[in-house]
N, C-alpha and C positions, 0 to 999 in steps of 0.2 A: 504494500500500500504506500501511497505517497504521503508526504507530510501533511498536505492539505486534507486528504481523506482522513487521516488519523485525527487531525484537529477537529474535523467535522464530527467524528465519533465522540471525541472528548466533549464537545459542546452538547451533543444529544444526551450523553450520560448525565451531564450537569443539569440539563433541563429536566430530565426524568426525576432526578433527585428532588428538585424544587417542586415539581408538579405532584409528586407522590406525598408531599407533606401537606398539601392543601386540604384534602378531605378529612384526614384524621384531626388536623388542627381545628378546622371549622367545627367538627362534631364535638370535640372537647370543649371549645368555647361555648357552643350552643347548649351543651349539657349544663355547664356552670351557669349560664344565663337563665336556665329553666328553674334553678333552685328558688329564686324569689317568687316564682310563679307557682310553686308547690309541687315540683316533681318528686321531692322526697316523701311527700304524703300520697303519692299516686298508688294505685293498687300494685302489689308486688309483681304481678305479671308485666305491667308496664315498665317498672324499674328494671326487671330482668331483661326485658326486650331492649331497653336503652343500653344496658351494659353489653348485651350481645352485639348490638350495632357498633358500639365503640370498640369492642374487642376485635370483631371481624375487620373493621376498617383499619385499625391499628396494626393488625397482623399483616394484612395485605400491603399497607403502606410501608411497613418495615421490610417486607420481602422485596418490594420494588426498590426501596432505598438501598438495601444491602447489595442487590444484584447490580444496580446502576453504579454504585460506588466501586464494586469489584470490577465491572467493565471499564470504568474510567481508569482504574489503577492498571489494568491490563493494557489499555491504550498507551498509558504513560510508559510502560515497559517498552513498548514498540517505539515510542518517540525517543526514549533514552538510547535506543540502539542505533538511531540515525547518526551518520558520521558528522554532520554539521547542522544540528538543530537550530531553528530560528529562535529569536528572543521569545516569541509566543510559546513555542514548544518548551523552552527552558523554564518558562513561568509555570506551565502546566505540570512539568516534572517536579518543580519545587512545591507545588500545591498538593501533589498526590497524597502525601501522608495525612493531610487533613480529611481525606475521605474515610479514614478510620473512625473519625468522629461520627460521620453519617452511618457507618456500619454498626457501631457499637454504643456510642453515647446516646444518640437520638432515640433508638428503641428503648434504652434503659430509662430515659426520662419519660417517655410515653408510658412505660410500665409503672413507674412510680405514680404518675398522675392518674392512670387508670385505677390503681389500687386505692388511692385516696378517694376518687369518685365512687368506687365500689363501696368503700366503707361509708361514705356519706349517704349513698342511696339505700344501703341495706341496714345501716345502724342508726343513722341520724334521723331526727324528726324535727 
């Protein structure tokens, strides 16, 4: 592959990371926003359904984030193998370790937030 093609793949992987965060983030914010409206007092079936939606969205989002970050890191390995990478490629190579945050820290943060919301929905009143 050419450097331009590799940079296009890098760009797509980064875009997929960003897009994969939109739905889970929106759902977490929406759930928190529903507390003043009484979601914690809703029937247990509704609260469990809300948790299921959050969990499914979070799992799918984490899978997309992990795979997109891993793909970006693979592209960087190919960019690093180029004899004379451009400044843009060198910047992508330098940023590659930060994709470990996407792969591991972001899902962990989602997990903590999910557990807190689960406690609030099931234990709080």
